[in-house]
C-alpha positions in Angstrom: 65.7 20.0 63.9 65.0 22.3 66.7 61.7 24.1 67.2 63.4 27.6 66.9 65.3 26.7 64.0 62.3 25.6 62.1 60.3 28.8 63.3 63.4 30.8 61.7 63.2 28.8 58.3 59.5 29.3 58.1 59.8 33.0 58.9 62.4 33.5 56.4 60.4 31.5 53.7 57.5 33.7 54.4 59.4 37.0 54.1 61.1 35.9 50.7 57.7 34.6 49.4 55.8 38.1 50.8 58.7 40.2 49.0 58.2 38.3 45.7 54.5 38.7 45.9 54.8 42.4 46.7 57.4 42.8 43.7 55.0 41.0 41.4 51.9 42.8 42.6 53.8 46.1 42.0 54.7 45.1 38.3 51.2 44.4 37.5 49.8 47.8 38.4 49.3 49.7 35.3 50.3 53.4 36.5 53.7 54.8 36.4 54.3 58.5 37.4 57.4 60.5 36.8 58.9 63.8 37.7 61.8 65.0 35.8 64.3 68.0 35.3 64.4 68.4 31.4 67.1 70.5 29.9 65.9 71.6 26.4 68.3 72.3 23.6 66.7 73.5 20.1 68.4 72.8 17.2 67.9 76.5 16.0 67.6 75.8 12.3 65.8 78.5 10.6 65.8 80.2 7.1 67.0 83.9 6.8 64.7 86.3 7.8 63.6 88.0 4.3 64.0 92.0 4.4 66.5 92.0 7.6 69.5 90.4 6.1 70.6 87.4 4.0 72.6 85.8 6.7 70.2 86.6 10.0 68.7 83.5 11.5 66.8 83.1 14.8 68.0 81.4 17.8 66.0 80.2 20.5 67.5 80.0 24.0 68.1 76.7 26.0 66.0 76.2 29.2 65.6 73.7 32.0 62.1 72.9 33.0 60.1 70.8 35.4 58.1 68.0 34.1 55.4 65.6 35.0 54.8 62.2 32.9 52.0 59.5 33.6 52.5 56.1 32.0 50.0 53.3 31.7 51.1 49.9 31.0 48.7 48.0 28.8 51.1 44.8 29.1 54.6 44.7 31.1 56.3 45.7 27.8 54.1 48.1 26.3 53.1 51.5 27.8 51.7 54.9 26.8 53.3 58.0 28.2 51.8 61.6 28.3 54.4 64.1 29.2 53.1 67.6 30.6 54.2 70.7 31.8 53.2 74.4 32.1 54.1 77.1 29.5 57.7 77.7 29.3 59.2 81.1 27.9 62.3 81.3 25.5 64.2 84.1 24.7 64.7 84.6 21.1 67.9 86.4 19.5 69.0 87.6 16.1 72.6 87.8 15.7 73.1 87.5 19.3 70.7 90.7 19.8 67.6 90.0 22.1 64.4 90.4 19.9 61.8 89.3 22.2 60.3 86.0 23.6 57.5 83.7 23.5 55.9 80.9 25.5 54.9 77.3 24.4 53.2 74.5 25.8 54.3 71.2 24.7 52.4 68.2 25.7 53.9 65.0 24.1 51.8 61.4 23.9 54.1 58.6 23.2 54.0 54.7 22.9 56.7 52.7 24.4 58.3 49.4 24.3 60.1 48.6 27.6 62.5 45.6 27.0 63.1 44.4 30.4 60.4 45.6 32.8 61.3 43.0 35.7 64.8 43.9 35.5 66.8 46.3 37.9 67.9 48.2 34.8 65.1 48.5 32.5 65.5 50.4 28.8 62.9 51.5 26.6 62.3 53.3 23.3 59.2 55.2 22.3 57.5 57.3 19.4 54.8 59.6 19.6 53.3 63.1 18.5 54.0 66.3 19.9 51.4 69.2 20.1 52.7 72.6 20.9 51.0 75.8 21.4 52.6 79.0 21.2 51.6 82.0 23.3 52.5 85.4 24.7 54.8 85.9 21.2 56.7 89.2 21.2 59.1 89.6 18.6 60.6 92.5 17.2 58.5 94.7 19.6 55.3 93.3 18.0 56.4 93.6 14.4 56.7 89.8 14.2 54.7 86.7 15.5 54.5 82.9 15.3 52.3 80.6 14.0 50.3 79.3 17.1 50.4 75.8 16.7 53.0 73.1 15.8 52.0 69.3 15.5 55.0 67.0 14.9 56.8 63.7 15.6 58.9 62.6 18.7 61.4 60.0 19.3 62.5 58.8 22.8 64.9 56.3 24.4 65.4 55.9 28.0 66.3 53.9 31.0 64.9 53.0 34.5 67.0 52.1 37.5 64.8 50.3 39.8 65.3 51.1 43.3 62.6 48.8 44.9 59.5 47.6 43.6 57.6 50.9 43.5 60.5 53.7 42.9 63.0 54.1 40.1 65.5 56.6 39.2 64.8 57.5 35.2 67.3 59.1 32.4 65.5 60.0 29.3 66.4 61.4 25.7 63.7 62.7 23.4 64.0 64.3 19.9 60.8 66.6 19.5 59.7 68.3 16.3 58.6 71.8 16.8 58.4 74.1 13.9 56.8 77.5 13.5 56.5 80.2 10.6 57.6 83.8 11.5 55.1 86.3 10.5 55.9 89.8 9.4 53.3 92.2 8.1 51.0 89.5 7.5 53.6 87.6 5.2 55.6 84.3 6.1 59.1 85.6 6.5 61.0 82.7 7.9 60.7 79.0 9.1 61.9 78.1 12.4 62.5 74.7 13.2 63.1 74.5 17.0 63.3 70.7 16.7 64.7 70.2 20.5 66.6 67.5 21.9 65.1 66.9 25.5 67.7 65.6 28.3 65.8 64.6 31.5 66.5 62.8 34.4 64.0 62.3 37.6 62.4 60.0 39.8 59.3 57.4 39.2 56.6 55.9 41.4 55.1 52.5 40.2 51.7 52.4 41.9 
């Protein structure tokens, strides 16, 4: 075999081995950061508001928000994900009429199982807890308020589409339990089940 052919062969072997080592190294790093655009679609289930009307129910507006999440892989399959954003404003309507707005900050911590972490298409499931803080509540010109905090469960399903050892495209769906009492004149007037479904799509980077 000619020397030039041997050199080409060894060069090809070295390239393949180097690429495999790079993929393995990337797969073994524990940190994954994603940036997503997320559509929040509340369930809008609430009890009728006493003293206003038997059929009057609150409606919380849909919203698209930016989201940052950080994942840490304890093993190739098991990870923890923390979802972060900044306080989001939602409009509130009653029978189609705007009655005010509020802001909420909903960080969520989930445990995930990634079924095929080394595959190009890697699905996962997750479950965790959501802690939501309500702020800047202005309902019925200040006559109504919301309970300040909400703690609930969250469920998650998603898939990562690997572009290379570091970059991936992510699609994610969560169901989050967010509930709050509506307080009027110091008394509980209704219970709002926001319980949104969150549809997210974004980019991930594995360090």
